[in-house]
C-alpha positions in Angstrom: -14.0 -41.9 -25.1 -15.0 -44.0 -22.1 -17.1 -42.8 -19.3 -14.2 -42.3 -16.9 -12.3 -40.2 -19.4 -15.4 -38.2 -20.1 -16.0 -37.5 -16.4 -12.4 -36.6 -15.9 -12.5 -34.1 -18.8 -15.7 -32.7 -17.5 -14.2 -32.0 -14.1 -10.9 -30.6 -15.5 -12.1 -28.8 -18.6 -15.8 -27.9 -18.6 -16.8 -24.6 -17.0 -20.0 -26.0 -15.5 -18.4 -27.6 -12.4 -17.1 -24.2 -11.4 -20.7 -22.9 -11.1 -21.1 -25.2 -8.1 -18.9 -22.9 -6.1 -21.3 -20.0 -6.6 -24.0 -21.7 -4.4 -22.4 -21.0 -1.0 -21.6 -17.2 -1.8 -25.2 -16.8 -3.0 -26.6 -18.4 0.1 -24.3 -16.2 2.2 -25.6 -13.0 0.5 -29.2 -14.1 0.9 -28.6 -14.9 4.6 -26.8 -11.7 5.5 -28.5 -9.2 3.2 -32.0 -10.6 3.2 -31.9 -12.3 6.6 -33.4 -15.5 5.2 -33.4 -18.5 7.5 -31.2 -20.7 5.3 -29.5 -23.9 6.5 -26.1 -22.3 6.6 -24.0 -22.6 9.8 -22.7 -19.1 9.9 -21.0 -17.4 6.9 -17.3 -17.2 7.5 -16.4 -20.9 7.7 -18.7 -22.1 4.8 -17.2 -19.4 2.6 -13.6 -20.4 3.6 -14.2 -24.1 3.0 -15.9 -23.2 -0.4 -12.9 -21.2 -1.5 -10.4 -23.8 -0.4 -12.2 -26.5 -2.4 -12.4 -24.2 -5.4 -8.6 -23.5 -5.0 -8.0 -27.3 -5.1 -10.0 -27.7 -8.2 -8.3 -24.8 -9.9 -4.9 -26.3 -8.9 -5.9 -29.6 -10.6 -7.0 -27.7 -13.7 -3.8 -25.7 -13.8 -1.7 -28.9 -13.5 -3.8 -30.5 -16.3 -3.2 -27.6 -18.7 0.5 -27.4 -17.8 1.0 -31.1 -18.4 -0.5 -30.7 -21.9 1.4 -27.6 -22.7 4.2 -29.4 -24.4 1.9 -31.8 -26.2 1.0 -31.4 -29.9 -2.6 -32.2 -29.0 -3.8 -30.0 -26.1 -7.5 -29.9 -26.4 -8.3 -33.4 -27.5 -10.8 -34.6 -30.2 -13.9 -34.0 -28.0 -15.9 -31.1 -29.4 -18.0 -30.0 -32.3 -16.8 -28.3 -35.5 -18.0 -24.8 -36.2 -18.0 -25.2 -40.0 -17.1 -27.8 -42.6 -15.0 -27.7 -45.8 -14.9 -30.0 -48.8 -11.5 -29.4 -50.5 -12.1 -32.3 -53.0 -8.8 -33.9 -52.1 -8.0 -37.2 -50.5 -7.4 -37.1 -46.7 -3.7 -37.8 -47.0 -3.2 -34.7 -49.2 -5.4 -32.5 -46.9 -3.4 -33.7 -43.9 -0.1 -32.9 -45.6 -1.2 -29.4 -46.4 -2.5 -28.8 -42.9 0.7 -30.2 -41.4 2.8 -27.9 -43.5 0.6 -25.0 -42.1 1.5 -25.9 -38.5 -1.2 -28.4 -37.6 -0.3 -31.5 -35.6 -2.4 -34.7 -35.8 -3.2 -37.7 -33.6 -1.8 -41.0 -34.6 -4.7 -42.1 -36.8 -4.7 -38.7 -38.5 -8.4 -38.0 -37.9 -8.0 -35.0 -35.6 -5.4 -32.2 -35.4 -4.6 -28.9 -33.7 -2.5 -25.9 -34.4 -0.8 -24.5 -31.3 -2.3 -21.1 -30.3 -1.4 -18.5 -27.7 -4.9 -18.6 -26.4 -4.0 -21.8 -24.6 -1.5 -19.7 -22.5 -4.5 -17.5 -21.7 -6.2 -20.4 -20.1 -3.1 -21.3 -18.1 -2.8 -17.6 -16.9 -6.5 -17.6 -15.9 -6.1 -20.7 -13.7 -2.7 -19.6 -12.4 -4.1 -16.2 -11.4 -7.2 -17.7 -9.8 -5.0 -20.1 -7.9 -2.8 -17.3 -6.6 -5.7 -15.2 -5.5 -7.7 -18.1 -3.9 -4.7 -19.6 -2.2 -3.6 -16.2 -0.8 -7.1 -15.3 0.3 -7.6 -18.7 2.0 -4.2 -18.4 3.8 -5.0 -14.9 5.0 -8.4 -16.0 6.3 -7.0 -19.2 8.0 -4.6 -17.0 9.9 -6.8 -13.9 10.2 -6.3 -11.7 13.3 -8.3 -8.5 13.6 -8.7 -7.0 17.0 -10.3 -3.7 18.2 -9.6 -2.1 21.6 -10.7 1.1 23.3 -7.7 2.4 25.2 -6.9 5.5 27.1 -4.1 7.0 29.1 -2.9 4.8 31.9 -1.2 1.5 32.2 0.3 -0.2 29.1 -1.9 -2.8 27.3 -0.4 -6.1 26.3 -1.4 -6.6 22.7 -0.6 -10.3 22.8 -3.4 -11.0 25.3 -6.7 -11.8 23.6 -8.5 -10.4 26.7 -7.2 -6.9 25.8 -9.5 -6.7 22.8 -13.1 -5.5 22.8 -13.9 -7.2 19.5 -11.7 -9.9 17.9 -12.0 -11.8 14.7 -9.6 -14.8 14.2 -9.1 -17.6 11.7 -9.3 -21.3 12.4 -5.5 -21.6 12.6 -4.9 -18.4 14.4 -3.1 -18.6 17.8 -2.4 -15.9 20.3 0.2 -13.5 18.8 3.6 -13.6 20.5 5.6 -10.9 18.7 3.5 -7.9 19.6 4.7 -5.4 22.2 2.8 -3.6 24.9 1.1 -0.4 24.0 1.0 2.7 26.2 -1.0 5.8 25.2 1.1 8.9 25.9 -1.2 11.6 24.6 -4.6 11.9 23.0 -5.1 14.7 20.5 -8.6 16.0 20.1 -9.9 16.6 16.5 -8.4 19.9 15.2 -7.3 21.4 11.9 -4.1 19.2 11.8 -5.9 16.1 12.9 -9.5 16.4 11.7 -10.4 13.0 13.2 -8.1 13.2 16.2 -4.8 11.3 16.8 -3.1 9.3 19.5 0.6 9.4 20.5 1.6 5.9 21.6 4.7 4.2 22.9 5.4 0.5 21.9 7.2 -1.2 24.8 9.2 -4.3 23.7 10.3 -7.2 26.0 14.0 -6.2 25.6 13.4 -2.8 27.1 13.2 -0.9 23.8 10.5 1.7 23.3 9.2 3.2 20.1 7.0 6.3 19.9 4.7 7.3 17.1 1.5 9.2 16.5 -1.4 7.2 15.2 -3.7 9.3 13.0 -6.8 8.2 11.1 -6.6 6.2 8.9 -2.9 5.7 8.4 -1.6 2.3 9.5 1.6 1.8 11.5 3.5 -1.3 10.4 4.8 -3.5 13.2 6.2 -6.8 11.9 3.4 -8.7 10.1 0.8 -6.5 11.8 -0.7 -3.1 11.0 -1.9 -0.9 13.9 -4.1 2.0 13.2 -6.5 4.3 14.9 -10.1 4.5 13.5 -11.6 7.2 15.7 -11.8 9.0 19.0 -14.6 8.0 21.4 -15.9 10.1 24.2 -17.8 8.7 27.2 -19.4 11.2 29.5 -21.0 9.9 32.7 -24.3 11.7 33.1 -26.4 12.3 36.1 -30.0 13.4 35.5 -32.3 14.2 38.4 -35.8 15.6 39.1 -36.2 18.0 41.9 -32.5 17.4 42.7 -33.5 14.2 44.5 -35.1 11.7 42.2 -32.5 10.1 39.9 -33.8 9.6 36.4 -30.6 8.5 34.7 -27.1 7.8 35.9 -24.7 6.2 33.5 -22.2 6.5 30.7 -22.9 7.1 27.0 -20.5 6.3 24.3 -20.2 9.1 21.7 -19.0 8.3 18.2 -18.0 10.8 15.6 -20.6 12.1 13.2 -20.0 11.8 9.5 -21.3 15.3 9.1 -21.2 17.7 12.1 -24.7 18.8 13.3 -25.2 22.3 14.7 -21.5 22.5 15.5 -21.3 19.2 17.3 -19.1 16.4 15.9 -19.8 13.5 18.3 -23.1 11.8 19.1 -24.6 9.1 21.3 -28.0 8.0 22.5 -29.5 6.1 25.4 -32.9 4.7 26.5 -33.9 4.5 30.1 -37.4 3.2 30.8 -39.7 5.5 28.9 -37.1 8.2 28.4 -35.1 8.7 25.2 -31.9 10.6 25.4 -29.5 12.1 22.9 -26.0 13.5 23.7 -24.0 15.8 21.4 -20.4 16.9 22.0 -17.8 19.2 20.6 -14.4 18.4 22.1 -12.7 21.5 20.8 -14.9 23.7 22.9 -16.0 21.1 25.5 -19.7 21.9 24.6 -22.1 19.1 25.5 -25.8 19.1 24.7 -28.4 16.8 26.2 -31.9 16.2 24.7 -34.3 14.2 26.8 -37.7 13.1 25.5 -40.7 11.3 26.9 -42.5 10.2 23.8 -43.1 13.4 21.8 -42.6 15.6 24.8 -39.2 17.3 25.1 -38.2 17.5 28.7 -34.6 18.7 28.3 -32.8 20.5 25.5 -29.9 22.2 27.1 -26.1 22.7 26.7 -23.3 23.0 29.2 -19.5 23.3 29.0 -17.8 20.4 30.5 -15.5 21.4 33.4 -17.0 24.9 33.0 -20.6 24.5 34.0 -21.2 22.4 37.1 -24.9 21.7 36.3 -27.6 22.7 33.8 -31.3 22.9 34.5 -34.5 22.7 32.5 -37.5 23.3 34.8 -37.3 20.9 37.7 -34.8 18.6 35.8 -31.1 19.0 36.4 -28.2 17.2 34.6 -24.5 17.2 35.2 -21.5 15.6 33.6 -19.6 13.8 36.4 -16.6 12.9 34.3 -15.5 12.4 30.7 -13.8 9.3 29.4 -11.6 9.8 26.4 -10.8 6.7 24.4 -8.9 5.9 21.2 -10.4 3.1 19.1 -7.4 1.1 17.9 -7.2 -1.8 15.5 -4.5 -4.5 15.4 -4.7 -6.4 12.1 -2.6 -9.2 10.7 -1.5 -7.7 7.4 -3.1 -9.3 4.3 -1.0 -10.1 1.2 -2.8 -7.6 -1.0 0.0 -7.4 -3.7 -0.4 -11.2 -4.3 -4.1 -10.9 -4.4 -3.9 -8.1 -7.0 -1.2 -9.9 -9.0 -3.5 -13.0 -9.2 -6.4 -10.9 -10.3 -4.4 -9.1 -12.9 -3.0 -12.4 -14.3 -6.5 -13.9 -14.5 -7.9 -10.9 -16.3 -5.0 -10.8 -18.8 -5.4 -14.5 -19.3 -9.1 -14.1 -20.0 -8.4 -11.3 -22.5 -5.8 -13.5 -24.3 -8.1 -16.5 -24.3 -11.0 -14.5 -25.8 -8.7 -12.7 -28.3 -7.0 -15.8 -29.7 -9.2 -18.6 -30.8 -8.6 -22.3 -31.0 -7.4 -23.9 -34.3 -8.8 -27.4 -34.6 -9.7 -29.8 -37.4 -11.5 -33.2 -37.8 -10.9 -35.1 -41.0 -13.4 -37.5 -42.4 -13.0 -39.8 -45.5 -16.2 -39.5 -47.6 -15.9 -41.7 -50.7 -12.2 -41.1 -51.2 -12.5 -37.4 -50.6 -11.9 -35.5 -47.4 -14.5 -33.6 -45.5 -13.0 -31.2 -43.0 -14.7 -30.0 -39.8 -12.9 -27.0 -38.3 -12.8 -24.5 -35.4 -10.9 -21.3 -36.1 -9.9 -19.7 -39.4 -6.4 -21.3 -39.9 -7.7 -24.5 -41.6 -9.8 -22.5 -44.1 -6.9 -20.1 -44.9 -4.5 -23.0 -45.6 -6.9 -25.1 -47.7 -8.2 -22.2 -49.8 -4.7 -21.2 -50.9 -3.7 -22.2 -54.4 
């Protein structure tokens, strides 16, 4: 076999070239998880390019195996026998017996194979990998994942990129054009029916149609090729903290996110730092109870609770604090739907193919004329079974 053929076979058959595509994911893990200063420009684009290149190689391998599917010789003579047999018969007789047992030989008769279903396993492995990689690459090229904090008021145009607080897009993603405007009709505080809260919204379409629905965590609402869902309620109290009712210590808003586990009856929490003061805010929307803890180092200056819109102000010594207003937001996500069924189908095909490939071995023979007698090198048990009969 010449060098060109050897190189081509190495690229299309050997498993080692596939290991090259583990380098970028490994570097990405080290950079993200261990924060190592590696020469990797970001993570998203290198991983995407890596997966596209891997998909191209897998496509070439799949084509290679499909082309050889109808051939009598699929694997080729390159390889090493696992064991040898000396049937004490001339090569022509050995070849006849093996041919009768289902083996097919190259033109000079020195090498032969018996078709096996394990070859289909290899085809399924590469077919499944290609389906998974191509689908994942397509979804990432056209990725759209936007997050917005919205409250009751004017409708929000979901097609405008400026509407989103955070936005992740793929290299080929443009501004969406088929999304409607979104108007929040009602926000539902967490309760027994909606433990994480809910938001009633109206989708306003360009033709004048409107569609109402209640978004509740974490159920997505399908809208064309997009999913829209609510992840959480967010409260934003504007606090005013003063000393001796004159000197302003803190005046600003604090975002309160839901706690995984309620603490002392409070289900939302936020923190702030102002100069040498550390503040913590707890809130329970069902009862409108808000608690402020203010520290200066290890010294607790304030640890008081008030009822929003019930108590005008709360005092701790010469420190007063009040909640001037309460912003109520729904955190909504607009996501271009990924093709998860295709991803799962590809993974299942690859796993089934791998099981089939491992369960059904190759059946290959090499015939060598040694002083008029045939020495047989073989892989698989078929040759031994045929030649030891009778």
